[in-house]
C-alpha positions as CSV (number, residue, x, y, z in Angstrom):
1,M,0.1,-0.2,0.1
2,K,1.2,3.3,-1.0
3,K,0.7,6.9,0.6
4,I,0.1,10.0,-1.2
5,D,-0.7,13.5,0.5
6,F,-2.8,15.6,-1.3
7,V,-4.5,18.9,-0.6
8,K,-8.0,19.4,-1.8
9,M,-8.5,23.0,-3.4
10,L,-11.6,24.6,-4.6
11,A,-11.7,27.9,-7.4
12,S,-14.9,28.6,-8.2
13,G,-16.9,25.5,-7.8
14,N,-14.2,23.7,-9.8
15,D,-12.4,21.5,-7.3
16,F,-9.1,19.7,-7.5
17,V,-7.1,16.9,-5.7
18,I,-3.2,18.3,-5.8
19,T,-0.3,16.3,-5.3
20,E,3.5,16.2,-6.0
21,L,5.4,14.0,-8.2
22,R,8.1,13.5,-5.8
23,T,11.0,11.2,-6.4
24,S,12.2,9.1,-3.6
25,A,15.9,8.4,-2.1
26,A,16.0,5.0,-3.6
27,G,14.7,6.3,-7.0
28,G,11.1,6.6,-8.9
29,S,8.4,8.7,-7.5
30,A,5.8,8.0,-4.8
31,F,3.0,6.6,-6.9
32,G,5.2,5.8,-10.3
33,G,4.3,8.3,-12.5
34,K,3.7,6.5,-15.7
35,N,1.0,8.0,-18.0
36,S,-1.1,5.1,-17.4
37,E,-0.5,5.2,-13.6
38,L,-1.6,8.7,-13.5
39,R,-4.5,8.4,-15.2
40,N,-5.7,5.3,-13.6
41,L,-4.8,7.1,-10.5
42,A,-7.0,10.2,-11.5
43,K,-10.2,8.0,-12.0
44,K,-9.7,6.2,-8.5
45,V,-9.2,9.7,-6.3
46,C,-11.4,11.9,-8.2
47,D,-14.6,9.6,-7.5
48,R,-16.9,10.9,-5.2
49,I,-17.8,7.7,-3.8
50,Y,-14.7,5.1,-3.6
51,G,-12.1,8.5,-3.6
52,V,-12.0,11.9,-2.5
53,G,-14.0,13.4,-5.1
54,A,-13.1,15.7,-7.4
55,D,-13.2,17.1,-11.2
56,G,-9.5,16.9,-11.8
57,L,-6.1,15.8,-10.5
58,L,-3.5,18.3,-10.3
59,V,0.0,16.7,-10.9
60,L,2.8,19.1,-10.1
61,E,6.5,18.5,-10.5
62,K,9.7,20.5,-10.6
63,S,10.2,22.1,-14.5
64,L,11.9,20.1,-16.9
65,P,16.1,20.7,-16.0
66,V,16.4,21.5,-19.4
67,R,13.4,24.2,-19.3
68,Q,14.3,25.0,-15.7
69,A,17.9,26.2,-16.6
70,G,16.3,28.7,-18.7
71,R,14.0,29.8,-15.7
72,I,10.9,29.5,-18.1
73,A,9.2,28.6,-15.5
74,D,9.2,27.2,-11.7
75,I,6.9,24.4,-11.2
76,M,5.2,22.1,-14.0
77,M,1.5,21.1,-14.0
78,R,0.0,18.4,-15.7
79,I,-4.1,17.8,-15.6
80,F,-5.9,14.8,-15.3
81,N,-9.7,14.9,-15.7
82,A,-12.3,12.3,-13.4
83,D,-12.1,10.1,-16.8
84,G,-8.6,9.8,-16.5
85,S,-8.0,11.5,-19.8
86,E,-5.1,14.4,-19.7
87,A,-6.2,18.0,-20.9
88,E,-3.5,20.6,-21.8
89,M,-4.7,23.6,-19.8
90,C,-7.0,24.4,-17.1
91,G,-7.7,27.7,-15.8
92,N,-9.2,27.2,-12.7
93,G,-6.5,24.4,-11.6
94,A,-3.8,26.8,-12.7
95,R,-5.0,29.3,-10.0
96,C,-5.5,26.4,-7.2
97,A,-1.6,25.2,-8.7
98,A,-0.4,28.8,-7.7
99,L,-1.7,29.1,-4.4
100,Y,-0.4,25.6,-3.8
101,A,3.0,26.7,-4.7
102,I,3.3,29.7,-1.9
103,R,1.3,27.8,0.5
104,Y,3.4,24.1,0.5
105,T,6.5,24.4,-1.7
106,L,9.6,26.7,-1.1
107,Y,8.1,29.3,-3.7
108,A,7.7,32.2,-1.4
109,K,7.1,34.9,-4.0
110,E,3.8,36.2,-5.5
111,N,4.1,35.6,-9.2
112,I,4.8,31.8,-10.2
113,R,5.0,30.7,-13.5
114,I,4.1,27.2,-14.4
115,E,4.6,25.2,-16.9
116,T,1.6,23.1,-19.2
117,R,0.9,21.0,-21.8
118,A,-0.2,24.4,-23.4
119,G,2.4,26.5,-22.8
120,V,4.0,28.3,-20.2
121,I,1.3,30.2,-18.0
122,E,2.2,33.3,-15.2
123,A,0.1,33.5,-12.1
124,R,-0.1,36.4,-9.3
125,V,-1.1,35.5,-5.9
126,N,-2.7,37.6,-3.3
127,G,-4.2,36.2,-0.3
128,D,-6.7,33.9,-2.0
129,N,-6.9,36.1,-5.1
130,V,-5.2,34.3,-7.6
131,K,-4.5,35.9,-11.1
132,I,-3.2,34.0,-13.8
133,K,-2.3,35.1,-17.8
134,L,-3.4,32.7,-20.1
135,T,-1.3,31.4,-23.6
136,D,-2.7,33.3,-26.7
137,P,-6.3,32.4,-27.6
138,K,-6.1,30.1,-31.0
139,N,-8.0,29.1,-33.7
140,I,-11.3,31.3,-33.6
141,K,-14.3,30.6,-36.1
142,L,-17.4,32.1,-35.9
143,D,-21.2,31.0,-36.9
144,I,-20.6,27.4,-37.1
145,P,-23.1,25.9,-38.7
146,I,-23.8,22.3,-36.7
147,R,-27.4,19.9,-36.1
148,V,-27.6,18.7,-32.6
149,R,-30.7,16.5,-32.2
150,N,-32.1,17.5,-35.2
151,R,-31.7,20.9,-34.5
152,L,-29.7,23.5,-37.0
153,L,-27.0,25.6,-34.8
154,K,-24.6,28.2,-35.0
155,V,-21.7,28.0,-32.5
156,N,-18.1,29.7,-32.0
157,F,-15.2,28.3,-31.6
158,I,-12.1,28.9,-29.3
159,N,-9.3,27.7,-28.4
160,T,-8.2,29.0,-25.1
161,G,-5.7,26.3,-24.0
162,V,-8.4,23.8,-24.6
163,P,-11.0,23.7,-27.4
164,H,-14.1,25.7,-26.2
165,T,-17.5,26.1,-27.8
166,V,-19.3,29.2,-27.3
167,I,-23.4,29.2,-27.7
168,F,-25.5,31.9,-27.1
169,V,-28.7,31.2,-25.7
170,E,-32.1,32.9,-23.7
171,G,-33.1,31.8,-20.8
172,L,-30.2,29.9,-19.5
173,S,-31.5,28.5,-16.8
174,K,-33.8,26.4,-18.6
175,I,-31.3,25.2,-21.1
176,D,-30.9,20.9,-20.9
177,V,-26.7,21.9,-20.9
178,E,-26.3,17.9,-20.2
179,E,-27.7,16.7,-23.7
180,I,-27.5,19.4,-25.7
181,G,-23.8,19.5,-24.5
182,K,-23.0,16.3,-24.8
183,G,-24.1,16.5,-28.6
184,I,-21.8,19.5,-29.6
185,R,-18.8,17.5,-27.7
186,H,-18.8,14.9,-29.3
187,H,-19.7,16.3,-32.9
188,K,-18.1,15.5,-35.8
189,E,-17.1,18.8,-36.3
190,F,-15.1,18.8,-33.6
191,K,-13.3,15.6,-34.0
192,P,-10.7,13.8,-32.9
193,Q,-10.2,16.2,-29.6
194,G,-13.6,17.4,-28.7
195,T,-14.6,20.3,-27.6
196,N,-16.2,21.7,-24.3
197,V,-19.5,23.5,-24.6
198,N,-20.3,26.9,-22.9
199,F,-24.2,28.0,-23.2
200,V,-23.6,32.2,-22.6
201,E,-26.7,34.6,-21.9
202,V,-25.2,38.3,-22.2
203,L,-26.2,40.1,-19.6
204,S,-24.8,43.5,-20.6
205,S,-21.7,44.6,-23.0
206,N,-19.5,43.6,-20.0
207,S,-21.2,41.4,-17.9
208,I,-22.4,37.7,-19.1
209,K,-23.8,34.2,-17.3
210,V,-22.1,31.4,-18.4
211,R,-22.9,27.3,-17.9
212,T,-20.3,24.9,-19.4
213,Y,-20.4,21.2,-20.1
214,E,-16.9,20.0,-19.7
215,R,-15.0,17.1,-21.6
216,G,-13.4,14.6,-19.5
217,V,-15.8,15.2,-16.4
218,E,-18.8,14.3,-19.0
219,D,-21.3,16.5,-17.3
220,E,-21.8,19.8,-16.0
221,T,-19.2,21.8,-13.5
222,L,-19.8,24.6,-11.4
223,A,-17.3,26.9,-13.5
224,C,-14.6,26.4,-16.1
225,G,-11.9,29.2,-15.9
226,T,-10.7,28.5,-19.5
227,G,-14.7,28.4,-20.7
228,S,-15.3,31.3,-18.7
229,V,-12.2,33.0,-21.0
230,A,-13.6,31.8,-24.2
231,A,-17.0,32.8,-23.4
232,A,-16.1,36.4,-22.4
233,L,-13.8,36.7,-25.4
234,I,-16.2,35.4,-27.8
235,S,-18.8,37.7,-26.1
236,G,-16.4,40.6,-26.9
237,V,-16.7,40.2,-30.3
238,R,-20.3,39.7,-30.6
239,C,-20.4,43.0,-28.5
240,Q,-17.9,44.7,-30.4
241,V,-15.5,45.3,-27.4
242,S,-12.5,47.1,-28.3
243,G,-9.0,47.8,-26.7
244,V,-8.3,46.8,-23.2
245,R,-11.4,45.4,-21.5
246,K,-12.8,43.5,-18.3
247,M,-15.7,41.1,-18.6
248,N,-17.7,39.9,-15.9
249,V,-18.4,36.2,-15.9
250,H,-20.9,34.7,-13.7
251,T,-20.9,31.3,-13.2
252,H,-23.1,28.3,-12.3
253,G,-21.5,28.3,-8.6
254,G,-22.4,31.4,-8.2
255,E,-18.6,33.4,-8.3
256,V,-17.9,36.2,-10.3
257,L,-15.0,35.5,-12.6
258,K,-13.4,38.5,-14.0
259,V,-11.3,38.2,-17.3
260,Y,-9.2,41.1,-19.0
261,F,-8.2,41.1,-22.3
262,D,-6.6,43.1,-25.4
263,R,-8.8,42.8,-28.6
264,V,-7.5,43.8,-31.7
265,G,-9.8,42.9,-34.4
266,N,-10.6,38.9,-33.9
267,S,-7.4,38.2,-32.0
268,F,-6.6,38.8,-28.5
269,K,-3.4,39.4,-26.6
270,N,-3.0,39.9,-22.5
271,V,-5.7,37.4,-21.4
272,W,-6.3,37.1,-17.7
273,L,-8.3,35.4,-15.6
274,E,-9.1,36.5,-11.9
275,G,-10.7,34.8,-8.9
276,K,-11.2,33.4,-5.6
277,V,-9.5,30.2,-4.7
278,K,-9.9,28.1,-1.1
279,I,-8.2,25.1,0.4
280,V,-10.6,22.7,1.5
281,Y,-8.7,20.2,3.4
282,T,-5.7,18.3,3.4
283,G,-5.2,14.4,3.8
284,V,-3.4,11.0,2.7
285,Y,-5.0,8.6,-0.4
286,Y,-4.0,5.1,-0.2
287,V,-3.4,3.2,-2.8
């Protein structure tokens, strides 16, 4: 039996189990480290009945030596969804990882650089408020016609580190997020990666409400960081927002996240996501 120390953390309704991939004196990590072992661990630890329960598992490691020498990043974060799949990026997860790094490691500084599969992101920690700078969004496509459940829909696509579809609706509370989201998530238009799906109701030129169906969790979650950013940016295009702008994103979990960005045409730079992070508890998981 192996013991894994972990911290349960929460950001805007997204909950994560965070652990470090440490190397023992005898060589090897505390719980393997191979992709298959980490995927299996994620499925077990994220199970809400037989495990700790979480939307995802975040595994933190020292950034690769060759990159660390160039001081590109302080830590590396790997993200495993509840179904065991590995994600390129997670906005709320990155905010949790930044706070973890300051509270539980030797990084006694407010600015942390985190290496992800989507690139290196910057994080700024101020108490329990964490703000992260995402990699520049890409692959923006507007008004994509797709057919879901015998209905013709027009959706928008953007990659904010992971693929996201944004669809504008009225009466957000009445939308069947699970069924429609599942149909869009697996639609042939977005194969082979699939897509996360964000349903957006515009409240004003700088305020929106969002509900998200998350790929990997395969269900609606209380919030999604990269999804909130995707919704904010596409809303910025739709509302003809130009220059430096802030969008308030009302999540299904109740928190209002802040998304900052510079827009030039249909492209974006200096994209930041800001919100609260909470440490729920620490524990030991037995494998």
